[in-house]
C-alpha positions in Angstrom: 0.1 -0.5 0.2 1.1 3.6 -0.6 0.9 4.8 3.0 0.3 2.7 6.4 -2.0 3.1 9.3 0.4 2.1 12.4 -0.5 1.9 16.2 2.7 3.0 17.6 4.4 6.7 19.9 5.0 8.9 16.8 8.3 9.8 18.3 9.6 6.5 17.9 8.5 6.2 14.4 11.4 5.8 11.6 10.9 8.7 9.2 12.8 11.8 7.8 9.7 13.9 8.8 7.3 14.1 12.0 3.9 16.2 11.8 3.5 18.1 14.8 -0.2 19.0 16.0 1.4 22.3 16.6 -1.1 25.6 18.3 -1.6 28.6 16.1 0.9 30.0 19.3 4.5 29.2 19.7 3.7 27.3 22.7 3.5 23.5 23.8 0.1 21.9 24.2 -1.2 18.9 25.0 -1.3 15.5 23.4 1.1 15.1 20.7 2.5 18.0 20.5 3.9 17.5 24.4 4.8 14.1 23.0 6.8 15.7 20.2 8.6 18.8 22.8 9.6 16.4 25.3 11.0 13.9 23.1 13.1 16.4 20.9 14.1 18.5 23.9 13.6 22.3 24.7 15.5 23.1 21.6 12.6 22.3 19.5 10.4 25.4 21.5 13.1 27.9 21.1 12.9 27.2 17.0 9.3 26.8 17.3 9.1 30.3 18.7 11.0 31.9 16.4 8.7 31.2 13.3 5.8 32.8 15.4 2.1 32.6 15.0 1.2 30.1 12.0 -2.4 30.4 10.4 -4.5 27.2 10.3 -3.7 25.3 7.6 -0.2 25.7 7.3 3.1 24.3 8.5 6.5 25.3 9.1 9.8 23.1 9.8 12.5 23.0 12.2 15.1 20.6 12.8 14.2 17.4 14.8 17.0 17.8 17.2 16.7 14.9 20.0 14.2 12.7 17.2 15.2 10.1 14.9 13.7 12.1 12.6 15.6 15.5 10.3 12.3 17.5 10.9 9.5 18.2 12.7 7.2 19.3 10.5 4.8 22.1 12.5 1.0 22.4 10.9 -2.0 23.8 12.2 -5.1 22.2 11.8 -9.2 23.6 12.5 -11.2 22.7 15.6 -14.5 21.1 14.8 -17.0 23.2 15.0 -20.4 21.9 13.4 -18.9 20.9 10.0 -20.3 24.1 8.2 -17.4 26.3 8.8 -15.4 24.6 6.2 -13.5 22.4 9.1 -12.7 19.9 6.2 -11.5 22.5 3.6 -8.7 23.5 6.0 -7.9 20.7 7.2 -7.4 19.1 4.2 -5.2 22.5 4.0 -3.5 21.2 6.4 -2.2 18.0 5.3 -1.6 19.5 2.0 1.0 21.9 3.3 2.8 19.2 5.4 3.5 17.0 2.6 4.7 19.5 -0.2 6.6 21.0 2.6 7.8 17.3 2.6 8.3 17.2 -0.3 10.2 20.2 -1.0 12.7 19.0 1.7 13.1 16.2 -0.1 12.4 13.9 2.4 11.3 10.1 1.9 9.1 9.0 4.4 6.8 11.5 7.0 5.0 10.2 9.9 1.3 12.2 11.0 -1.0 12.1 13.9 -4.7 11.8 13.0 -4.9 16.0 12.8 -7.7 17.2 14.5 -9.3 14.3 15.8 -8.3 15.0 19.5 -8.4 17.7 21.7 -10.1 19.6 18.5 -12.8 17.7 18.5 -12.9 16.3 14.7 -15.6 13.8 14.1 -13.3 10.6 13.9 -14.6 8.9 10.9 -14.3 12.5 8.6 -10.6 13.0 9.8 -9.8 9.9 8.5 -11.2 10.0 5.5 -9.9 13.5 4.6 -6.3 12.4 5.5 -6.8 9.0 3.1 -8.2 11.3 0.3 -4.9 13.9 1.2 -2.8 11.2 0.8 -3.9 9.6 -2.0 -4.2 12.4 -4.0 -0.6 13.8 -3.2 0.3 9.7 -3.9 -0.5 10.5 -7.8 2.5 12.2 -8.9 4.8 12.0 -6.0 7.0 9.2 -4.4 6.8 9.3 -0.6 6.1 6.7 2.6 3.5 8.2 4.3 2.4 6.3 7.6 -0.7 7.4 9.5 0.3 6.9 13.3 -2.2 6.3 16.2 -0.8 6.1 20.1 -2.7 3.7 21.9 -4.9 0.7 21.6 -7.9 3.3 21.6 -7.0 5.3 19.2 -5.9 2.5 16.6 -9.8 1.4 16.9 -10.8 4.7 15.6 -9.6 3.1 11.8 -11.3 0.0 12.9 -14.6 1.9 13.9 -15.3 3.8 10.8 -16.0 0.3 9.6 -19.0 0.0 11.8 -21.8 1.4 9.8 -20.1 -0.2 6.6 -20.8 -3.6 8.1 -24.0 -2.8 8.7 -24.6 -1.9 4.9 -23.3 -5.1 4.1 -25.6 -6.9 6.7 -28.9 -5.1 5.6 -28.4 -5.4 2.2 -26.5 -8.8 2.1 -29.6 -10.5 4.0 -31.9 -9.1 2.0 -30.9 -10.1 -1.1 -30.6 -13.9 0.5 -34.3 -13.9 1.3 -35.2 -12.7 -2.1 -33.3 -15.9 -3.5 -34.1 -17.9 -0.8 -37.5 -17.1 -1.1 -37.8 -16.6 -4.7 -39.5 -13.0 -4.4 -39.2 -10.9 -7.4 -39.8 -7.1 -6.2 -41.0 -6.3 -9.8 -43.5 -8.8 -9.2 -47.1 -7.3 -8.2 -49.3 -9.3 -6.4 -52.9 -9.4 -7.4 -55.3 -6.9 -5.1 -57.9 -9.1 -3.0 -61.0 -7.5 -4.6 -59.9 -9.3 -8.0 -60.3 -5.1 -9.5 -57.2 -6.5 -11.7 -58.4 -9.3 -13.0 -61.9 -7.8 -13.6 -60.4 -5.0 -15.7 -58.9 -7.4 -18.3 -61.8 -9.6 -18.6 -64.7 -6.5 -19.2 -64.3 -6.8 -23.0 -65.8 -10.3 -22.3 -68.9 -8.6 -21.8 -71.4 -7.2 -23.9 -72.6 -3.0 -23.3 -76.3 -4.6 -22.4 -74.2 -7.7 -19.6 -72.2 -4.3 -18.2 -75.2 -2.4 -17.6 -77.8 -5.0 -16.6 -75.5 -6.4 -14.0 -76.4 -5.8 -10.4 -73.9 -7.7 -8.2 -70.1 -8.7 -8.7 -69.7 -9.4 -12.2 -68.0 -13.2 -12.7 -63.8 -13.1 -13.1 -64.2 -15.1 -16.1 -67.1 -14.6 -18.8 -68.3 -17.7 -20.5 -69.8 -16.1 -23.6 -67.2 -16.5 -26.2 -65.1 -14.1 -28.0 -66.5 -12.4 -30.8 -63.0 -12.4 -32.8 -60.2 -14.6 -31.5 -57.6 -12.3 -30.7 -53.6 -13.4 -32.3 -51.4 -12.7 -30.4 -48.3 -10.5 -32.8 -45.3 -11.5 -31.9 -41.6 -9.5 -33.5 -40.0 -11.8 -36.1 -37.3 -13.3 -34.5 -34.0 -11.8 -35.5 -31.6 -13.1 -37.4 -28.0 -14.0 -36.5 -26.3 -11.2 -38.8 -29.0 -8.9 -37.2 -27.9 -10.1 -33.7 -24.2 -9.2 -34.9 -24.7 -6.0 -36.0 -25.7 -5.1 -33.0 -22.7 -5.7 -31.0 -21.5 -2.7 -29.3 -18.0 -1.0 -28.0 -15.5 -3.7 -26.5 -14.6 -2.8 -22.7 -11.2 -1.8 -24.3 -12.8 1.0 -26.5 -15.0 2.0 -23.9 -12.4 2.4 -21.9 -10.4 4.9 -24.3 -13.5 6.5 -24.7 -14.0 7.4 -20.8 -10.0 8.6 -21.3 -11.1 10.9 -23.6 -13.9 12.6 -21.6 -11.4 13.4 -18.5 -8.9 15.9 -18.2 -7.2 13.5 -16.0 -3.6 12.3 -16.7 -3.6 8.4 -18.0 -0.4 7.8 -15.6 -2.7 9.4 -12.3 -5.6 7.1 -13.7 -3.9 4.0 -13.3 -1.7 4.9 -9.9 -5.1 5.6 -8.3 -6.0 2.6 -9.7 -3.3 1.4 -8.1 -2.2 -0.7 -11.5 0.6 -1.0 -13.5 1.6 1.0 -16.7 2.1 -2.1 -18.3 -1.4 -3.7 -17.5 -2.7 0.0 -18.1 -1.1 -0.3 -21.8 -2.3 -3.7 -22.8 -5.6 -3.2 -22.1 -5.7 0.0 -23.8 -3.8 -1.8 -26.8 -5.9 -4.8 -27.2 -9.3 -4.1 -28.1 -10.8 -7.8 -26.8 -8.4 -7.4 -24.2 -10.8 -9.0 -21.3 -10.0 -8.1 -17.7 -10.8 -9.8 -14.7 -13.6 -7.7 -12.1 -11.2 -6.9 -9.8 -9.2 -5.0 -12.5 -12.6 -3.0 -13.8 -13.4 -2.4 -10.3 -10.0 -0.8 -9.6 -10.2 1.1 -13.1 -13.7 2.3 -12.1 -12.4 4.0 -8.8 -9.3 5.2 -10.7 -11.6 7.0 -13.2 -13.6 8.0 -10.5 -17.0 6.7 -11.8 -19.8 7.3 -9.9 -22.1 4.2 -8.9 -24.0 3.8 -12.5 -20.9 4.5 -14.6 -18.6 1.6 -12.4 -22.0 -0.6 -13.4 -21.8 0.0 -17.0 -17.9 -0.3 -16.7 -18.8 -3.8 -15.5 -21.0 -4.3 -17.8 -18.8 -4.0 -21.1 -16.6 -6.7 -19.1 -19.5 -9.4 -18.6 -19.7 -8.4 -15.2 -21.8 -6.6 -12.3 -22.0 -5.5 -8.2 -24.3 -7.7 -7.0 -25.9 -7.8 -3.5 -24.9 -11.8 -3.0 -21.2 -10.3 -3.1 -19.8 -9.1 0.1 -17.1 -7.7 -1.6 -19.0 -6.0 -4.4 -21.1 -4.5 -1.2 -17.9 -2.8 -0.3 -17.0 -1.4 -3.3 -20.4 -0.3 -3.6 -20.4 1.6 -0.1 -16.9 3.5 -0.7 -18.2 4.7 -4.8 -21.6 5.7 -3.4 -19.5 8.3 -0.9 -17.3 8.9 -3.3 -14.2 7.7 -1.7 -11.9 6.4 -4.6 -9.3 4.8 -2.8 -8.0 1.4 -3.6 -5.9 1.0 -0.3 -8.6 2.1 1.9 -10.7 -0.1 0.4 -8.4 -2.6 1.1 -8.2 -1.5 4.8 -12.1 -2.2 5.0 -12.0 -5.2 3.3 -9.1 -7.2 5.6 -11.7 -5.5 9.0 -14.3 -7.5 7.1 -12.8 -10.8 6.9 -13.1 -10.6 3.2 -10.6 -10.9 0.2 -8.4 -7.8 -1.2 -8.4 -6.1 -4.1 -5.4 -7.3 -5.7 -2.7 -4.7 -7.1 0.0 -5.0 -8.9 0.7 -6.7 -12.4 -1.8 -9.3 -12.8 -5.1 -8.8 -14.3 
């Protein structure tokens, strides 16, 4: 995976840069800020004081002093109010500023705490979603090892707890589908009304005007009077094989090329987001009859950031579909519906649910 979520003390992580949840003012706060200052020594506060006030969403670097890292990146993240004060946008700015500062310093690795999720009160699931999306977007165009570091068992449980809603989603949808299969329920079939009104409407034409005028009670379900003119069903003539072949649509590869032309994204950005190799991507595009696996199609849909309907259409071009009888499909659908286009995060969710992962790499 391009980044890792680990349980550790961030001051012990071997990385070129460690991100500190800094206060706007040059003072030592609690939590991660206190732990980093304590491990780095008093020199860190002296260096931080030279920077002065830092506004929300910005980052500045100092030496790491007694830490094993080269730099401490002092990043100010937002306080959660109610979600209506651009908190998520400001949190994303904080992650981006730290990532690009690490890149400017030519860091090969960087360790982050989960910004704003402690005393700043950011909801854990939303804080984690912002972090993962920031890492994913950054890694499309940059090479860097990123660690998201959670300190204790309770904090590490944050990463697992965000999947609780996912598991409920899977259970609810999977059970419904299994019930339909077990009891052969077809949601498109409407039961006949108890008063047989549907049947009566369908047999109305069997009665003469006199019969309809003179009836005093409930009319019979079926009339014994024969039809004056038997109705002959009109069925379309079966199409020939030649006609059917003329209806052939674009192949998966051809349709994928059309999707690429509609987007401004570079091809490299798409296959990196999809976490498939450049070689496999080229192989698919160069062979119009290429038949990918379902996993590859799903990853390409994520790389293209398709919505659910578009994903189903892309899968259909390869002869597949997302179904409620597959828990893996339900996980994929859950995150596509929430526009969380991240193969690594979906694999984390699949692993947490004890399901097979989306395969990445050279194999299709």
